C-alpha positions as CSV (number, residue, x, y, z in Angstrom):
1,M,0.0,0.0,0.0
2,V,1.5,3.4,-1.0
3,I,0.3,6.6,0.5
4,V,1.0,9.7,-1.5
5,A,0.8,13.0,0.3
6,G,-0.4,16.0,-1.6
7,P,1.4,19.3,-1.7
8,K,1.6,21.0,1.6
9,T,-0.5,24.1,1.7
10,K,-0.1,26.8,4.2
11,K,-3.1,28.4,5.6
12,A,-3.3,32.1,5.0
13,K,-2.8,33.8,8.3
14,G,-4.1,37.2,9.1
15,P,-1.7,40.2,8.9
16,K,0.9,40.4,11.6
17,S,1.0,43.2,14.1
18,P,3.4,45.9,13.1
19,I,3.7,47.1,16.7
20,L,4.5,43.6,18.0
21,A,7.1,43.1,15.2
22,G,8.8,46.4,16.1
23,I,8.8,45.6,19.8
24,L,10.2,42.1,19.2
25,N,12.9,43.4,17.0
26,F,13.8,46.1,19.5
27,L,14.0,43.8,22.4
28,L,15.6,40.7,20.7
29,Y,17.3,41.6,17.5
30,G,16.0,39.5,14.6
31,I,13.0,38.0,16.4
32,G,10.6,40.5,14.8
33,Y,11.7,39.3,11.4
34,L,11.1,35.6,12.4
35,Y,7.7,36.6,13.8
36,L,6.9,38.1,10.4
37,G,8.3,35.2,8.5
38,K,10.4,37.6,6.4
39,R,14.2,38.0,6.2
40,K,14.5,34.8,8.1
41,V,18.3,34.3,7.6
42,F,19.0,37.9,8.5
43,G,16.8,37.5,11.6
44,I,18.6,34.4,12.7
45,V,22.0,36.0,12.2
46,L,21.0,39.1,14.2
47,F,19.6,36.9,17.0
48,L,22.7,34.7,17.2
49,G,24.9,37.8,17.2
50,D,22.8,39.2,20.1
51,V,23.1,36.0,22.0
52,A,26.8,35.8,21.4
53,F,27.3,39.4,22.7
54,F,25.3,38.8,25.8
55,A,27.0,35.5,26.5
56,A,30.4,37.1,26.2
57,T,29.4,40.0,28.4
58,G,27.9,37.7,30.9
59,Y,31.0,35.6,30.9
60,A,33.2,38.7,31.5
61,A,30.9,39.7,34.5
62,I,31.1,36.2,36.0
63,A,34.8,35.9,35.5
64,Q,35.2,39.4,36.9
65,I,37.0,40.6,33.9
66,S,37.2,44.4,33.9
67,I,35.0,46.1,31.4
68,S,35.4,49.9,31.4
69,Q,32.3,51.9,32.2
70,T,32.9,54.1,29.1
71,Y,32.8,51.0,26.9
72,V,29.6,49.9,28.5
73,N,28.0,53.3,28.0
74,I,29.0,53.7,24.4
75,N,28.0,50.1,23.6
76,S,24.6,50.5,25.3
77,I,23.9,53.6,23.2
78,G,24.9,51.7,20.1
79,F,22.6,48.9,20.9
80,V,19.7,51.2,21.5
81,I,20.3,52.9,18.2
82,I,20.5,49.6,16.4
83,G,17.4,48.3,18.2
84,V,15.3,51.4,17.3
85,A,16.4,51.0,13.6
86,L,15.6,47.3,13.5
87,G,12.3,47.9,15.4
88,Y,11.3,50.6,12.9
89,D,12.3,48.4,9.9
90,A,10.2,45.4,11.2
91,Y,7.3,47.8,11.8
92,Q,7.5,49.1,8.3
93,L,7.9,45.6,6.9
94,A,4.8,44.4,8.7
95,R,2.8,47.4,7.3
96,Q,3.5,46.5,3.7
97,P,0.8,44.6,1.8
98,L,1.5,40.9,1.5
99,S,1.8,41.1,-2.3
100,S,4.5,43.8,-2.4
101,V,7.0,41.9,-0.3
């Protein structure tokens, strides 16, 4: 007996929330893209980079390796700027009609 499966069809889901996509991308870089199902590889790379940075920073804190306060302040400002840009990009991406992406 041979069972042949038909082509997989994806159910059309409703539009994703632009605000949620923006917030997700701001908080955890790349997760907003994964939520939208767009720019998946870029989203995964961003998320892994974010995890690697926080793992390294956490290791430095646990190992009591000195991290200068100036570096932390500048780095924090940079992460906020990147987070805002990624959040805005995911928000705009979610607002686009499905046919134009």
